[in-house]
C-alpha positions as CSV (number, residue, x, y, z in Angstrom):
1,M,198.1,107.3,216.7
2,K,200.8,106.7,218.7
3,M,202.3,103.1,219.1
4,T,203.2,101.8,222.8
5,T,206.3,100.7,223.8
6,A,205.2,97.3,223.8
7,E,204.1,97.7,220.0
8,L,207.3,99.3,218.9
9,C,209.4,96.1,220.6
10,Q,207.1,93.7,218.9
11,V,209.3,91.3,217.0
12,L,208.3,91.3,213.2
13,K,211.2,88.9,212.2
14,E,213.9,87.2,213.9
15,G,216.5,85.0,212.1
16,D,219.9,84.7,210.4
17,L,221.0,87.0,207.8
18,E,224.2,87.7,206.2
19,K,226.0,90.9,206.0
20,R,229.0,91.8,203.8
21,S,231.5,93.0,205.6
22,D,233.3,96.6,205.0
23,N,236.6,95.6,204.9
24,F,239.0,94.8,201.8
25,L,238.1,91.5,201.6
26,Q,234.5,91.7,202.0
27,F,233.3,88.8,203.8
28,W,229.7,87.5,204.4
29,K,229.3,87.0,208.0
30,K,226.6,85.5,209.7
31,K,224.3,87.8,211.8
32,T,221.4,86.8,214.1
33,C,219.1,89.5,213.4
34,V,215.9,90.8,215.2
35,L,213.2,93.4,213.4
36,T,211.2,95.3,215.2
37,S,208.7,98.1,214.1
38,D,211.4,100.7,214.7
39,T,214.9,98.6,214.8
40,L,216.9,96.1,213.0
41,S,219.3,94.5,215.5
42,L,222.1,92.3,214.5
43,Y,223.9,90.2,216.9
44,A,227.2,88.7,216.0
45,D,226.1,85.4,217.9
46,S,222.9,83.4,217.7
47,Q,222.3,83.7,221.4
48,K,222.2,87.5,221.0
49,R,224.6,87.7,224.0
50,S,226.9,90.1,222.1
51,K,226.2,93.9,222.2
52,A,223.5,94.3,219.1
53,K,224.5,96.9,216.3
54,E,221.4,98.8,215.5
55,L,220.1,100.2,212.6
56,K,216.9,102.6,213.3
57,L,214.5,102.1,210.5
58,Q,214.6,106.3,211.0
59,A,218.0,105.9,209.6
60,I,217.3,103.8,206.7
61,K,216.3,105.5,203.3
62,K,215.4,102.4,200.9
63,V,216.1,98.7,200.6
64,D,217.7,98.4,197.0
65,C,218.9,96.0,194.6
66,V,216.6,93.0,195.1
67,E,218.4,90.2,193.3
68,R,218.0,86.2,193.8
69,T,220.6,83.9,192.6
70,G,220.9,80.2,193.4
71,K,219.4,79.8,197.1
72,Y,220.0,83.5,198.0
73,V,218.4,86.8,197.9
74,Y,220.7,89.7,198.0
75,F,219.7,93.0,199.1
76,T,221.1,96.6,199.9
77,I,219.8,98.8,202.6
78,V,220.5,102.4,201.9
79,T,221.0,104.7,204.8
80,T,219.6,108.4,205.1
81,D,223.4,109.2,204.9
82,N,223.7,107.4,201.6
83,K,225.9,104.3,203.3
84,E,225.1,101.0,201.3
85,I,225.2,97.9,203.6
86,D,225.0,94.7,201.7
87,F,223.1,91.4,203.0
88,R,222.2,88.1,201.8
89,C,219.4,85.5,202.8
90,V,218.4,82.3,202.0
91,D,215.4,82.3,199.7
92,E,212.9,80.8,202.0
93,G,209.6,82.5,200.7
94,T,209.2,85.2,203.0
95,C,212.8,86.9,202.9
96,W,214.1,89.6,204.9
97,N,213.9,92.2,202.2
98,A,210.4,92.2,202.3
99,V,209.5,92.2,205.7
100,I,212.1,95.2,206.1
101,T,210.5,97.1,203.3
102,M,206.8,96.7,204.7
103,A,208.5,97.8,208.2
104,L,210.1,100.6,206.6
105,I,206.9,101.7,204.8
106,D,204.9,101.5,208.2
107,F,207.2,103.3,210.1
108,Q,207.2,106.2,207.3
109,N,203.6,106.6,207.3
110,R,203.6,106.4,211.2
111,K,205.9,109.4,211.1
112,A,204.0,111.0,208.2
113,I,200.6,110.8,210.5
114,Q,202.7,112.1,213.3
115,D,204.2,115.2,211.5
116,F,200.8,116.0,210.0
117,K,199.2,115.9,213.5
118,S,201.8,118.0,215.0
119,R,201.8,120.7,212.1
120,Q,197.8,121.0,212.7
121,E,198.4,121.5,216.3
122,T,200.6,124.1,215.2
123,E,198.4,125.9,212.9
124,V,195.5,125.6,215.4
125,V,197.8,127.1,218.2
126,S,198.9,129.9,216.0
127,S,195.4,130.7,214.7
128,G,194.4,131.0,218.0
129,H,196.9,133.6,218.8
130,Q,196.0,135.2,215.8
131,E,192.4,135.5,216.6
132,R,193.2,136.7,220.4
133,H,195.3,139.7,218.4
134,L,192.9,140.6,216.2
135,A,190.1,141.0,219.0
136,R,192.5,143.0,221.1
137,S,193.1,145.4,218.2
138,P,191.2,148.6,218.2
């Protein structure tokens, strides 16, 4: 079940998210974010005129350290190269961490099915090759 380009570009959630900066002072910076079924895009401005920083779901290992304190939900995205990116959002019922986690699970499931199908196709091709090879043997 391969997704169409339109399905991949479908917006799952859009809105504000705060990202902790990587520098020494570690300020929280508001980002306008758009989550699709394969990418989390972070824009510096709410009109999305700036170039987005894109975090592909294939580069995310997990969403971790979810903690609710006061009006915020804090969470960490861990990338496949073990980089940790801290975020927080206003606790509004369905928070970003849950939507990102569900999109990540969906992405990983699609990838597993795709990998399984390509392995099956490879096995069918190689077993067909073996049968032809055996048929030719004296």
